[in-house]
N, C-alpha and C positions, 0 to 999 in steps of 0.2 A: 847702632843702626847706621850704616853708611850706604849711600846710594850714588850711582854715577849719573850725572845729569849732562846732557849733551851741551856743547859749547853755544849753540844757537839759542837754546832756552836761557842759559845764563846771561848771554848778551842781551836778550830781550827783557829779561827780568831786571838786570842792572839799569837798563835804559828807562824802564817804567818807574823804578824807584827814584832815579835821578829826576825824571820829569815831575813826579808827584812831589818830591821834596822841593823842587823849584817853585811849583805852583803854591804850595803851602807857605813857603818863605815869602813869596810875593804878596799873598793874601795877608799874611801877618804884618808885612810892612805897611800895606794899605790901612789896616786897622790901627797900627801905631801912629799913623799920620794924625790921628785925632787926639793924641796924647803928647804931653811935654817930655817925651823920652825918645832916645835913639834905639835902633835894634840891638846894638851891643849892650846898652844899659838894661834893656829888657832881659837879655840873656843873663846878665849879671844878677838881676833881681830874681830870676827863676832859680839860679844856682843857690842864692841865699835862702830862698823859700824852701827848696828841696833839701839843702844840706845844713841849714842853721847858720849861725854866725861863723864867718870865715876870716882869716887874715888876708891881707892883700896878696901875699905870696900864694896862699892856697887858691884864691880866686883866679889869680894869673894862670896857674897851672891848669885849672879846670877850663878856662876860656882860651888857652893857648895864646896868651897875649904877653907882651913884655911887662915887667913889673912897673915901669914908668907909665906905660899906656894904661894899665889898670889903675894906677894911682890917679891919673887925670880923670878917668871914668868915675872913680869913687868920689873925687872932689866935686865933680858936677852933680852927681846924684845926692851928695850930702847938701850941697847948696840948694837943691830943689826939694829937700826934706823927704827924700825917698828912703834914705838910710842914715845911720849915724855911726861914728867911730866910738867904740867903747873899750876901755881897758879890761883885760882879762883879770878877774878877781884872784885867780890862782898865781898869775905872773904879771905884775903891773907893767913889765916891759913889752908885753904882747898887746897889740891893738887889733880888735876884731871889728868887722863890719856887721852891723845889725840892721835888719830890715824893719822899717817903720810902717805904721798903718797905711800911710798914703801909698807906699810902694806895694804893699799887699793888695790894696784896693785896685790899683792899676793892673796887677797880674791877674786878679780875679776877673775883672771886666774884659780884658783882652782875651784870656783863655776862654771865657764864656762865649765871646763872639767867634772865636776860632771853632769852638765846638758846634755852634749853630751853623756855621759854614759847612762843616763836615756832615752834620745831620742833613742839610739840604742836598749835598752831593750823594749821600747814601739813600735818598728817598726811593730810588728805583731798585734797590737791593732788597731781597727778602730777609726776614729776620734770621733765617739759617745762614744765609750768605754773610751777613754782618758778623754773626757769631763765629763762623769759620774764619773769616778775615782776621778777626780779633785774636783767635787762638793761634793762627799761623804767624801773625806779626809778633805776638808775644813770644812764640817759640823762636823765631828768627832773632829777636832782640836778646833773648837769653843766650843763644848760641854766640852772638856777637860779643856779649859781655865775657863769656868764657874765653873766646879767642883773644880779647883785649887783655884779660888777666894773664893768660899764658904768654902773650907777647911781652907784657910788662915784666913778668917774672924772668923770662929769658933774657931780656935786656939788662936786668939786675944781676944776672948770673946765677939765679936760683935753680 
């Protein structure tokens, strides 16, 4: 199914998404002010929670950061007992970053506060509007994943 959408609608939609993203990011930073971690550390913790143990190289790619920057980030998180470095049992040369309970706890608390904020914002929406919003956002996310996979495959020459 392919539809043509006028440029004005696309412009307004992109602007709305950008503004929403900015507000969510700002609210997230305000919540993080009450925790002993920085926004990049929180993003790293989320990647570890979602993906499981990762090498510094894998985490660097996911976060679009230089290897050295990610190493510094991991060093600080390890010092604060949010993560630990563990040797891969299958290949002792490989070191993976493992999320510790303190890191999991922070993620849980911060996400819970972000969800409460979203719940407050959606109070004026009907249940059907919230369901529709969820369906449409999920559909858009799925389409974006397909576009990213296709671009990635194209860049690799597949």
